[in-house]
Structures are given as structure tokens and as C-alpha cells.
C-alpha positions as CSV (number, residue, x, y, z in Angstrom):
1,Y,-52.2,-29.3,65.9
2,E,-53.0,-30.8,69.3
3,R,-51.0,-31.5,72.4
4,F,-51.0,-35.3,73.0
5,G,-50.9,-36.7,76.5
6,E,-48.1,-35.2,78.6
7,Q,-46.0,-34.1,75.6
8,P,-44.4,-30.7,76.5
9,G,-45.7,-27.7,74.6
10,T,-43.7,-25.1,72.7
11,T,-41.7,-22.4,74.4
12,V,-42.3,-18.7,73.8
13,F,-39.3,-18.5,71.5
14,Q,-40.3,-21.6,69.5
15,T,-43.8,-20.1,69.1
16,L,-42.4,-16.8,67.9
17,I,-40.3,-18.6,65.3
18,H,-43.4,-20.5,64.1
19,I,-45.4,-17.3,63.8
20,L,-42.6,-15.8,61.7
21,K,-42.3,-18.9,59.6
22,G,-46.0,-19.1,59.1
23,N,-46.2,-15.6,57.7
24,I,-43.0,-15.3,55.7
25,G,-43.0,-16.9,52.3
26,T,-43.6,-16.1,48.7
27,G,-46.1,-13.3,49.6
28,L,-43.3,-11.3,51.1
29,L,-41.4,-11.2,47.8
30,S,-44.4,-10.0,46.0
31,L,-45.0,-6.9,48.2
32,P,-42.9,-4.5,46.1
33,L,-45.2,-5.1,43.2
34,A,-48.2,-4.6,45.6
35,V,-46.7,-1.2,46.7
36,K,-46.4,-0.3,43.0
37,N,-50.1,-1.1,42.5
38,A,-51.1,1.1,45.4
39,G,-48.4,3.9,45.2
40,L,-45.3,4.7,47.1
41,V,-47.2,6.5,49.9
42,L,-50.6,4.8,49.9
43,G,-49.0,1.3,49.6
44,P,-47.0,1.3,52.8
45,L,-49.8,3.1,54.8
46,S,-52.2,0.4,53.5
47,L,-49.8,-2.4,54.5
48,L,-49.5,-0.9,58.0
49,G,-53.3,-0.6,58.3
50,M,-53.8,-4.1,57.0
51,G,-51.2,-5.5,59.4
52,I,-53.0,-3.9,62.4
53,V,-56.4,-5.2,61.3
54,A,-55.0,-8.7,60.6
55,V,-53.4,-8.9,64.1
56,H,-56.6,-7.7,65.7
57,C,-58.6,-10.4,63.9
58,M,-56.1,-13.0,65.1
59,E,-56.6,-11.8,68.6
60,V,-60.4,-11.9,68.2
61,L,-60.2,-15.5,67.0
62,V,-58.1,-16.6,70.0
63,R,-60.4,-14.8,72.5
64,C,-63.5,-16.4,70.9
65,S,-61.8,-19.8,71.1
66,H,-61.0,-19.3,74.8
67,H,-64.6,-18.3,75.5
68,L,-66.1,-21.2,73.7
69,S,-63.6,-23.7,75.0
70,A,-64.5,-22.7,78.6
71,K,-68.2,-22.9,77.9
72,L,-67.9,-26.4,76.4
73,N,-65.3,-27.6,78.8
74,R,-62.9,-28.3,76.0
75,E,-59.1,-27.9,76.2
76,S,-58.8,-26.3,72.7
77,L,-60.7,-25.7,69.5
78,T,-59.7,-25.5,65.9
79,Y,-60.7,-22.6,63.6
80,S,-63.6,-24.5,62.1
81,E,-64.8,-25.8,65.4
82,A,-64.8,-22.3,66.9
83,V,-67.1,-21.2,64.0
84,Q,-69.3,-24.3,64.5
85,Y,-69.8,-23.7,68.2
86,G,-70.1,-20.0,67.7
87,M,-73.1,-20.6,65.3
88,E,-74.6,-22.9,67.9
89,N,-74.8,-19.9,70.2
90,V,-77.5,-18.4,68.0
91,S,-80.7,-20.4,67.9
92,W,-81.7,-19.7,64.3
93,L,-78.1,-20.7,63.1
94,R,-77.8,-23.8,65.2
95,R,-79.1,-26.2,62.6
96,H,-76.5,-24.8,60.1
97,S,-73.5,-24.9,62.5
98,Y,-71.9,-28.0,60.8
99,L,-72.2,-26.2,57.4
100,G,-70.3,-23.3,59.0
101,K,-67.5,-25.7,60.1
102,Q,-67.3,-27.2,56.6
103,T,-67.3,-23.7,55.0
104,V,-64.2,-22.7,57.1
105,N,-62.6,-26.1,56.2
106,L,-63.3,-25.4,52.5
107,F,-61.6,-22.0,52.6
108,L,-58.7,-23.5,54.5
109,I,-58.4,-26.1,51.7
110,I,-58.6,-23.4,49.0
111,T,-56.1,-21.2,50.7
112,Q,-53.5,-23.9,51.3
113,L,-53.9,-25.5,47.9
114,G,-53.6,-22.0,46.5
115,F,-50.3,-21.6,48.4
116,C,-49.2,-24.8,46.8
117,C,-50.1,-23.5,43.3
118,V,-48.1,-20.3,44.0
119,Y,-45.1,-22.5,45.0
120,F,-45.3,-24.3,41.6
121,V,-45.3,-21.0,39.7
122,F,-42.7,-19.4,41.9
123,L,-40.3,-22.3,41.5
124,S,-40.8,-22.6,37.8
125,D,-40.3,-18.8,37.2
126,N,-37.2,-18.5,39.3
127,I,-35.5,-21.8,38.1
128,K,-36.3,-20.9,34.5
129,Q,-34.7,-17.6,34.9
130,V,-31.6,-19.1,36.5
131,V,-31.3,-21.7,33.7
132,V,-31.8,-19.1,30.9
133,E,-29.4,-16.6,32.4
134,A,-26.8,-19.3,33.0
135,A,-27.2,-20.3,29.3
136,N,-27.0,-16.7,28.2
137,A,-23.7,-16.3,30.0
138,T,-22.1,-19.1,27.9
139,T,-23.9,-18.5,24.5
140,V,-22.5,-16.4,21.7
141,T,-24.6,-14.0,19.7
142,C,-25.7,-14.7,16.1
143,Q,-26.5,-12.3,13.3
144,I,-29.9,-12.4,11.7
145,N,-29.6,-12.3,7.9
146,H,-32.5,-10.0,7.2
147,S,-32.0,-7.4,9.9
148,N,-29.3,-5.6,11.8
149,Q,-30.6,-7.0,15.2
150,T,-28.4,-9.2,17.3
151,Q,-30.2,-12.0,19.2
152,I,-29.2,-14.5,21.7
153,L,-30.7,-18.0,21.2
154,V,-30.8,-20.0,24.4
155,P,-33.0,-23.0,25.4
156,S,-36.0,-21.4,27.1
157,F,-38.7,-24.0,27.9
158,D,-42.1,-22.8,28.8
159,S,-42.4,-22.3,32.6
160,R,-45.1,-25.0,32.5
161,I,-42.5,-27.5,31.5
162,Y,-40.5,-26.7,34.6
163,M,-43.7,-27.3,36.7
164,L,-43.9,-30.8,35.2
165,F,-40.2,-31.3,36.1
166,F,-41.0,-30.5,39.7
167,L,-44.2,-32.6,39.9
168,P,-42.5,-36.0,40.7
169,A,-40.3,-34.3,43.4
170,F,-43.4,-32.7,45.1
171,I,-45.2,-36.0,45.0
172,L,-42.3,-37.8,46.7
173,L,-42.1,-34.9,49.2
174,V,-45.7,-35.3,50.4
175,F,-45.3,-39.0,50.8
176,T,-43.3,-38.3,53.9
177,P,-45.1,-40.2,56.7
178,S,-44.6,-37.5,59.3
179,L,-43.6,-33.8,59.3
180,R,-41.0,-34.8,62.0
181,Y,-38.9,-36.3,59.3
182,L,-38.7,-33.0,57.5
183,A,-37.6,-31.1,60.6
184,P,-33.9,-31.1,59.7
185,L,-34.5,-30.0,56.1
186,S,-37.0,-27.4,57.3
187,L,-34.4,-26.0,59.7
188,V,-31.8,-25.8,56.8
189,A,-34.5,-24.2,54.6
190,N,-35.2,-21.6,57.2
191,V,-31.5,-20.7,57.4
192,M,-31.3,-20.5,53.6
193,M,-34.3,-18.3,53.3
194,T,-33.0,-16.0,56.0
195,I,-29.7,-15.6,54.2
196,S,-31.5,-15.0,50.9
197,L,-33.7,-12.3,52.4
198,A,-30.7,-10.6,53.9
199,L,-28.9,-10.5,50.5
200,I,-32.1,-9.3,48.8
201,Y,-32.4,-6.4,51.3
202,F,-28.7,-5.6,50.9
203,Y,-28.9,-5.4,47.1
204,S,-32.2,-3.4,47.1
205,V,-30.9,-0.8,49.7
206,T,-27.6,-0.3,47.9
207,H,-29.1,0.1,44.4
208,I,-31.9,2.7,45.0
209,S,-31.7,5.3,42.3
210,Y,-32.0,9.0,43.1
211,P,-33.9,11.2,42.5
212,I,-37.0,9.2,43.2
213,D,-39.7,9.8,40.7
214,L,-42.4,7.3,41.6
215,P,-46.2,8.0,42.0
216,A,-47.3,8.4,45.6
217,V,-50.7,7.0,44.8
218,G,-51.3,4.3,42.1
219,H,-54.3,3.8,39.8
220,L,-57.6,3.0,41.4
221,K,-58.1,0.0,39.1
222,D,-54.8,-1.6,40.4
223,Y,-55.7,-1.2,44.1
224,P,-57.7,-4.5,44.3
225,L,-54.5,-6.3,43.1
226,F,-52.7,-4.7,46.0
227,F,-55.3,-5.9,48.4
228,G,-55.2,-9.5,47.1
229,T,-51.4,-9.6,47.3
230,A,-51.2,-8.0,50.7
231,I,-53.9,-10.2,52.3
232,F,-52.2,-13.2,50.8
233,A,-49.0,-12.2,52.6
234,F,-50.8,-11.5,55.9
235,E,-53.0,-14.7,55.9
236,G,-51.3,-16.5,58.7
237,I,-54.4,-16.7,60.8
238,G,-54.7,-20.5,60.1
239,V,-51.7,-21.2,62.4
240,V,-52.8,-19.0,65.3
241,L,-55.0,-21.4,67.2
242,P,-52.7,-24.5,66.7
243,L,-49.7,-22.5,68.0
244,E,-51.6,-21.1,71.0
245,N,-53.0,-24.6,71.8
246,K,-49.5,-26.1,71.8
247,M,-47.8,-23.5,74.1
248,Q,-46.4,-24.4,77.5
249,K,-47.6,-21.0,78.8
250,P,-50.7,-20.0,76.6
251,E,-51.1,-16.9,78.7
252,S,-48.0,-15.5,77.0
253,F,-49.4,-16.0,73.5
254,F,-50.7,-12.5,72.9
255,L,-47.3,-11.0,73.8
256,V,-45.7,-13.4,71.2
257,L,-48.4,-12.6,68.7
258,Y,-47.9,-8.8,68.9
259,L,-44.1,-9.2,68.8
260,G,-44.1,-11.7,65.9
261,M,-46.7,-9.9,63.8
262,G,-45.2,-6.5,64.5
263,T,-41.9,-7.9,63.2
264,V,-43.7,-9.3,60.1
265,T,-45.5,-6.0,59.4
266,L,-42.3,-4.1,59.7
267,L,-40.6,-6.6,57.3
268,Y,-43.4,-6.5,54.8
269,T,-43.6,-2.7,54.8
270,S,-39.8,-2.2,54.5
271,L,-39.3,-4.7,51.7
272,G,-42.3,-3.4,49.8
273,I,-40.9,0.2,49.9
274,I,-37.2,-0.7,49.3
275,G,-38.0,-3.1,46.5
276,Y,-40.2,-0.6,44.7
277,L,-37.6,2.2,45.2
278,C,-34.9,-0.1,43.8
279,F,-36.6,-1.5,40.7
280,G,-39.4,1.0,40.1
281,A,-42.0,0.2,37.4
282,D,-40.0,-2.8,36.3
283,I,-40.6,-4.7,39.5
284,G,-41.7,-8.3,38.9
285,G,-44.2,-10.6,40.5
286,S,-41.4,-11.7,42.8
287,I,-38.5,-9.4,43.7
288,T,-36.1,-12.4,43.0
289,L,-37.0,-12.1,39.3
290,N,-35.4,-8.6,39.3
291,L,-32.1,-9.7,40.9
292,P,-29.0,-9.4,38.6
293,N,-27.4,-12.1,36.6
294,C,-24.4,-13.0,38.7
295,W,-23.5,-16.1,40.6
296,L,-24.2,-14.6,44.1
297,Y,-27.8,-13.7,43.3
298,Q,-28.4,-16.8,41.3
299,V,-27.5,-18.7,44.4
300,V,-29.9,-16.5,46.3
301,K,-32.7,-17.6,44.1
302,L,-31.8,-21.2,44.4
303,L,-31.6,-21.0,48.2
304,Y,-35.0,-19.4,48.4
305,C,-36.4,-22.0,46.0
306,F,-35.1,-24.8,48.2
307,G,-36.8,-23.2,51.2
308,I,-40.1,-22.9,49.3
309,F,-39.8,-26.5,48.1
310,I,-39.6,-27.8,51.6
311,T,-42.4,-25.5,52.8
312,F,-44.7,-27.0,50.2
313,A,-45.1,-30.1,52.4
314,L,-46.1,-27.9,55.4
315,Q,-48.7,-26.1,53.4
316,F,-50.0,-29.3,51.8
317,Y,-50.4,-30.9,55.3
318,V,-53.6,-29.0,56.2
319,P,-55.7,-29.9,53.1
320,A,-54.4,-33.4,53.2
321,E,-55.4,-33.9,56.8
322,I,-58.9,-32.5,56.1
323,L,-59.6,-34.4,52.9
324,I,-57.8,-37.7,53.0
325,P,-58.6,-39.4,56.4
326,P,-62.4,-39.5,55.7
327,A,-61.7,-41.2,52.4
328,V,-59.2,-43.6,53.7
329,A,-61.5,-44.6,56.6
330,R,-63.9,-46.1,54.1
331,V,-61.5,-48.7,52.7
332,S,-60.1,-51.9,54.2
333,D,-56.8,-51.9,56.1
334,T,-55.0,-53.6,53.2
335,W,-55.8,-50.6,50.9
336,K,-55.4,-47.8,53.3
337,K,-51.8,-47.0,52.5
338,P,-52.1,-47.2,48.7
339,V,-55.3,-45.1,48.8
340,D,-53.6,-42.5,51.0
341,L,-50.6,-42.2,48.7
342,L,-52.9,-42.1,45.6
343,L,-55.0,-39.3,47.0
344,R,-51.9,-37.3,48.0
345,S,-50.6,-37.8,44.4
346,L,-53.9,-36.7,42.9
347,L,-54.0,-33.5,45.1
348,V,-50.4,-32.5,44.1
349,I,-51.3,-33.2,40.4
350,F,-54.4,-31.1,40.8
351,T,-52.4,-28.1,42.2
352,C,-49.9,-28.5,39.4
353,G,-52.7,-28.5,36.9
354,L,-54.1,-25.3,38.3
355,A,-50.6,-23.7,38.2
356,I,-50.2,-24.7,34.6
357,L,-53.5,-23.1,33.7
358,I,-52.6,-19.8,35.3
359,P,-48.7,-19.5,35.2
360,M,-48.8,-15.9,36.3
361,L,-47.2,-15.4,39.7
362,D,-48.5,-12.0,40.6
363,L,-52.1,-12.7,39.5
364,V,-52.2,-16.1,41.1
365,I,-51.1,-14.6,44.5
366,S,-53.7,-11.8,44.2
367,L,-56.5,-14.2,43.2
368,V,-55.8,-16.6,46.1
369,G,-55.6,-13.8,48.5
370,S,-58.8,-12.2,47.3
371,V,-60.8,-15.4,47.1
372,S,-60.0,-17.2,50.3
373,S,-57.6,-15.2,52.5
374,S,-60.2,-12.4,52.7
375,F,-62.7,-14.7,54.4
376,L,-60.3,-16.4,56.8
377,A,-58.3,-13.3,57.8
378,L,-60.9,-10.5,57.7
379,I,-64.5,-11.7,57.3
380,F,-65.0,-14.7,59.6
381,P,-63.2,-13.5,62.8
382,P,-65.4,-10.3,63.4
383,L,-68.5,-12.3,62.6
384,L,-67.4,-15.0,65.0
385,Q,-67.0,-12.5,67.7
386,I,-70.6,-11.3,67.2
387,L,-71.9,-14.8,67.3
388,T,-69.8,-15.8,70.3
389,F,-70.6,-12.9,72.6
390,H,-74.0,-11.8,71.4
391,R,-75.6,-13.2,74.6
392,E,-73.2,-11.3,76.8
393,G,-73.8,-8.2,74.8
394,L,-71.4,-6.2,72.6
395,S,-71.1,-2.5,72.6
396,P,-72.4,-0.6,69.5
397,L,-68.8,0.5,68.8
398,V,-67.6,-3.1,68.7
399,L,-70.5,-4.1,66.5
400,V,-69.8,-1.2,64.1
401,K,-66.1,-2.1,64.1
402,N,-66.8,-5.8,63.3
403,V,-69.2,-5.0,60.5
404,F,-66.8,-2.5,59.0
405,I,-63.9,-5.0,59.0
406,S,-66.0,-7.7,57.5
407,L,-67.3,-5.3,54.9
408,I,-63.8,-4.3,53.9
409,G,-62.9,-8.0,53.6
410,F,-66.0,-8.6,51.4
411,L,-65.3,-5.7,49.1
412,G,-61.7,-6.8,48.8
413,F,-63.0,-10.3,47.9
414,V,-65.4,-9.0,45.2
415,F,-63.2,-6.4,43.6
416,G,-59.9,-8.3,44.1
417,T,-61.4,-11.5,42.5
418,Y,-62.9,-9.6,39.6
419,V,-59.8,-7.6,38.8
420,S,-57.5,-10.6,39.1
421,V,-59.7,-12.8,36.9
422,H,-60.0,-9.9,34.4
423,Q,-56.3,-9.5,34.3
424,I,-55.6,-13.2,33.9
425,I,-58.0,-13.4,30.9
426,A,-56.5,-10.2,29.3
427,R,-52.9,-11.3,29.8
428,S,-53.7,-14.9,28.5
429,S,-55.4,-13.6,25.4
430,H,-52.4,-11.3,24.6
431,A,-49.6,-13.6,25.6
432,P,-47.3,-14.6,22.8
433,R,-46.9,-18.2,21.9
434,D,-43.9,-19.6,23.9
435,L,-41.3,-21.0,21.5
436,S,-38.6,-23.6,22.3
437,Y,-36.0,-20.8,22.1
438,G,-36.2,-17.5,23.8
439,V,-34.8,-14.2,22.5
């Protein structure tokens, strides 16, 4: 997150790749369901509007950081530091500035651990489907004595069991002493995810059914779920300042930001439309769950799962760096390493436990997006601009714009959280008991 000594910074191309990588993950694969919740016309238009607002908030955050860094004679600031020093600009908020910094860190922790929970659910759902479909391909049907129905009995463990299978692997993964050691695997994972996305696009485009009979506007009660999923996908604001701080030529960052986020917005909107057109009302929490049962698309799921598995360490890095060093600093040198590894293990176990409690991919994504991503991506940046430049004076139009964006983010937080929690409770209460064999 910082440039140390004379170590060269990243190039324009490397920064562009990092922006793409920081915004493309499991959220992308859930956007067809988001479009379904909003409607075939309203959904893409909303995605486009949200993309524009998200990029604007990223730009606002960077400009506030520049202004405060120059004022404090600092080379760079983190997101939480920018909020802290922005609050110190206002006399009646100065005494609470450290609380503001800790609040941003809290939402960063919630967001990143939420991503980790989503990864547990994503991997378990997709691997379970691969295993079940592979077993179905080699299992014969059996006749039920008391009915004329034909059923296929295959081992179908609860998805929670798969999460427990992945738990030791994730713990070993976060024991990696430095992210540098994961660089080769991360490169391979990026290539695999790119190939997987290309094949997903190909299948979706070539299997769109005509005529198209899908609602242009969805139900109002489902729109908060769209908001949560969409803001989850667009919540890459946490990587903006670190990437800008590490560039060789920071003056080129806005060009890279517009190009990268423009590409991301186009990718999000196109896959959301194409995926919904292809699978219609049957679209799942991840488009990979709708892919056919053949070896090619089973491989696609496995490739994407490997990419998400490696990305877990990158997402876990942020909360680990916020939470663990203060705790480790309080113990003797002899116990620093064991305590560090123990705390990392407990954090992974905690995220796995949350995923086991809510093993519903679409609703977990919507909940994480509504609860934390709303604040980081939409609410804090406009408010930070007001705090940072209030002495210089902001035009009434800018003030109205900032209040409007923050209000949209707050409403999305309230209604998105309520609908997500309500749906989780409703789905849990009506969920059938999972048996050791699936039908």
C-alpha cells in the first residue's frame, strides 16, 4: 500500500490491470440476477448510472487525498487517514476525527471479510454442482416402488460441508508470509478467470432464446436486492488510493481510472444483459451455476473457482493488516509468530462460520453490498469532499450533488439491508432439510 524508499512504482498498464482485477470477481457473475431484479431495461440503465456515480466518488476521494496530503506535507494518505484529516478540518468534528478513521477501517474490515464469506459460498456452490453433475453422469436411475417417478440418487452433501472441506486450504493460504509469493499463482489465476469469462460470454451470446419475453422493469420490492448486488460489484474504491500512491506517474491516474472503470462498467452491463437474456427467470446467484453439464463448462467453473481461491488471500490481506499487527505488538517476540498465525486462523474460521450461517450466494452478496459497500463507495466520499473543501467554499450545486449521492447510498443501505435480511430469514424458514442424497 505504500512506496518504500526508492522502489519504482507501477506503470500505467500495471495500474490499469490492478484496477480491472480489483473490480472483477464474484460480483460480476451475479449481475445477471441483479438485472432480473431490476428489469431488462431498468437494470442496465441503473448499472450504467451506478458506474458513473462510483467512478465520480473514486475521483472525489483521490482529489480530497491530494488536497489533504499537500496541506499536511504528506506524500500519501490512506482512505481512513483522509477521513480523519478531513474531519480535523471542521472544528466541531476535530475531537472525533480518530473515531472517523476507525469507522472507515471498520467498514473496510466488514467489506473485505464479507468478500471472503462470499468466496466460501461461491466455491462451495460451484464445486458441489460440479461434483453432483459428474456423479449424475455416471449414475443409473432407480425405480421407486410406490410411484411412477424416476429419481437419480447421487451423493449430494450440504454446501456447508464443502465449506468445511475448503477451510484448511484457506487457512494455509493466508499463512503465506508475503503476497509476493502468491504473484505467480495470481497471474495464473487471472489468466484462468479471463478464459472462463470469455467462454461464459460465448455460451450466453450463442444461447439467447428468441422471441425475448422478459419484463422491462422488475418488481419494486426486488430493486433493493439489485442495488446491493450492483454496489457490491462496483465497490473497488478501497484499492484506488493505494494504486494511485504507487504509480510512477500519478498525474496519469485519472486517465487510467476512467479507462479501467469504463471497461468494468461495460463488462458489467453487457454480462448482466446477456446472462439474463440467455437464462431468463432461471438465472442463479452466479451465472456459472446455470452453465450446462458438459466437460468444457465444468472446467470453466473449476478454473474460475481456482481464481477466486487465490484472490481470497488478497481480500483477506486488508482486514488482517488492520486487526492483527496491533494485537501482535502486545506480545513478546517469542510469541509474535504463533499469535499471528493463530489470529489469521481465527479470522478465516470466523468468515467460514458466517458463510455457513448464510449459505445463500445471491443474498450474501446483496447484504454485504448494502451494509458496507454503500458507505465506502457512495456515502463517505461526498461527505469527505464537503469536509475537505468547506473552508475553500463549495458551490451550492456541488453541495446538492454530494448530499444527493450520500442520500442515495443511505437509502440503498437501509432498504437493501432490510430486504436482504428479510429474504434470508424467509428462505431459511422455508428451506427443506438437506439430506445426504439429492434427487
